[in-house]
N, C-alpha and C positions, 0 to 999 in steps of 0.2 A: 407663300401659300395663299394668303388672303388676296394678294395681288392677282394671282392667276384666276381665282374665282371671279373677281371683279372684271377681269379681262374677258372671261367667258360670257358673263352676263351682258357686258357691253356689246360683244360680238352678236349675241342672240338678239339684242335690241336692234342693232344695225340691220341684221338679216331680215327681221320682221318688218322693219320700216321699208326696206327695199322691196320686199314682197308686196306690201300694201301699196306702195307707190306704183309698182308695175301693174298691179291689179286695177288701180284707179285709172291708169293710162289706158289699159285694155278696155275697161268699162266705158270710158269717154269716147274711145275710138269706135266701139260698137254702136254707141248711142249717137 
């Protein structure tokens, strides 16, 4: 049970990092 919660939190972190990374690339491309 605890393992699945950790897995979900980890997935959320990864997704947020990917979104931020893509946003940074888009920002630098526009600038």
